[in-house]
C-alpha positions, 0 to 999 in steps of 0.5 A: 942697218941703215934706213933706205932713202925715203921720201920726206915732205913738209906740211901743216896739220889740218886734223888730229881727231883720229887716234895716233893719226894726223892729216897733213896738207902738203902744198907744192907748186906746179906749172899748168900744162896749157897756160904755163901759169904757176898754180898751188897744188895741195895734197892731204896725207894721213900720217902716223903720230905715235905720241899724239903730240901734233896739234892743228896748225903745227908744221911737220915733216913726214916720211914714207913708210910701209903701209900701216892701214888702208890710207896711212903710208907716212910717219911724222918724222918731226915737228918743225914748228908748233902752232902759235897761241896753242897751249897743248 
C-alpha cells in the first residue's frame, strides 16, 4: 500500500529537550496584505523523532502524519544537514 500525498516542510531544529520530540522552526516568505512588502513568517511545529537523533541547529525535513499527541502532527522524515561543530 502506497502512502498518500503528505505535506512536507523543511526547517531547523530549535529544541530537542523532549523525549522523541523536536521543535522545528519553518521559515517562509509572504507578501504583506496592505503594503505588499515581502516578510518572513516563522512557524514552529512539534515533530516525532523516534531515534532521538536530531540536534539543535540540524536542518530537517518533516512530513504530515496522524495526530500523535495534543500538539504533534508531524514526523521527522530525514535529516538534511547536521549542525556544524556539534559532535553528537
